N, C-alpha and C positions, 0 to 999 in steps of 0.2 A: 303836454304838449309843447312844441320848442317855441311858440308862442306863448305861454304862460309862462318862461322860463325869461324869453326877454321881457315883458314889460312886466311881473313881478321880481322881479332881482333889479329893477332900476338903468339892466342893460340900454332899455329904450331911450327912456331918457340921456344916457351919456351919448346916444348919438341921435339927437334929438333932428330930425327931419334929411333924415340918410334915408335911403331905401333898402331896404333890410332883406335877405333873406338868409335863414335861422334853420337849426335842425338838430335834432336831439337823437343820440344814439342811445342802441341797447345794449349791455344792460347800465351802461357809464359814458359819459360822453357829454357835449354840446359843443357847435360850430356854428358861425355867425361872420356872413359875408354880408358891406355893406356899400353899396357908391352914393356920389355925392359926387356928382359934376368928373371930372377925371378924381380926382379925390377917391378913395377906395378906407376901408377897414374891414379887420377881420378878428375874430375872437376865437380861439378855442378852449376850453375850458375841459378837465381831464381829472375826476372826483376820485382820489382813491385815498382807503382808510391811511396807509402807508405813505400814499406820498402823492399831493395835489398839486395839478400844475395850470397855471393860465397863461395865456402868452394875449397881445394888445399887440395889433402893427397897424399902422398906417404912413398912406404917402401926401399925406396931410402936409402942407408948405405952408408952417403956424410962425410969426414973430415970437413965440415962446412957445414953450412946451412944458414950461412947468405945468400951468394950468391942466393942462388936461393929463399929466400924469398924476396927477394930485387926485383927479376926480377918478379915473381908473384906480389906483390906490384906495384910498376912499370906499366904489365900491365895491373892492374885491376883500380887502384886508391881509394884505398876506402876511407874511412874518419875514420876509425880507421879496427884492426883487431889484431885477436890471432892466439900465434904460443906456440903449443903444439907441447912438442919432448918425444917420449917415448923412452929408449935405455938400454943396458945393462951398460954402461958405464956412468958416469958420465960427461955431454957435461959439456964444459968451457961457460964462460958468450960472448966470441970474439965467438963462434961454435954456440952456440943461437943466438948470434945479440943481444943485448941488442940496440942498436942503429941503427937505416932505417930514412933515406931521409926523411924531411917533417913532422915527428911525436916523440913524446914525449913518453918516458915508464910510462903507468899508475900504474901498479902492476907488479909482476913475483914471483915468488917462485918456489920450487924444492921440491921431494919430495919420499925420496928412501924406498921401494916397495922391502919388503924380506919373506916374508913366506910364499912363491913356491918357488918363484927361483925371485931374483935380478932382477928389474930395476928399474930404473930412469923415472920421468916426471918433466919432469920440462914447466912452465907457464910464459908466457909474454904478457903482453894487450899493446896495442900502440894506439894512438888517433891521427889525423890527427893535425897538428899545426894550427892555423888560428889565425885572426884578435878577435874575439871576446875571444879567447881562454885565448891570449894570456893578452888581457884587465884582462878579470876573474883575472889570476893569479896577474897581480899587482895590478891591488885593492884587493886582499885577503893577501897579501904581505903587503900592506902597514895599511893595518889594523887587522895586527899583527895572523891572520891566519896562522895554518899550513898545512892547506889541499891544498901543492902546486904539477903540476904534478913533478914525482919521476926523478931522474935521474941514469945511470950507475950507480954512485956512491953510493946509497942507497937502492937499489933492493935487496932481498932476493932468487937467483936465481944460 
């Protein structure tokens, strides 16, 4: 049942204290919506043998999003993930989190929108460290190519 998925996977622990409404789809899929006052949380899971997808979205205003993102990453264990943050104030690199356990930063950007109402978009894409990734990076470095994984010192966020 959807309730079993919510509790056995640890999703309920991720959203402790949040009112949850979950649904499991046949043959595959899972969705959850949660409310905590004015804050919402949404999770969609599409497990496929060829390509699985998980999305996590919230409008919760946090001082720092790194802890929440790390908890989501620890729960779902993706091979790659992307963080998008929309906010009225510019998030700091520390708040967005440009370093996550077991992952390297592939790309990151910040854009300020001000046409109607000023707000910011911060984007960061991460890929899991792996033996093949490390070997590829070493091979490219030894060959003098500059297309190496980025780190927090050379990202434009």
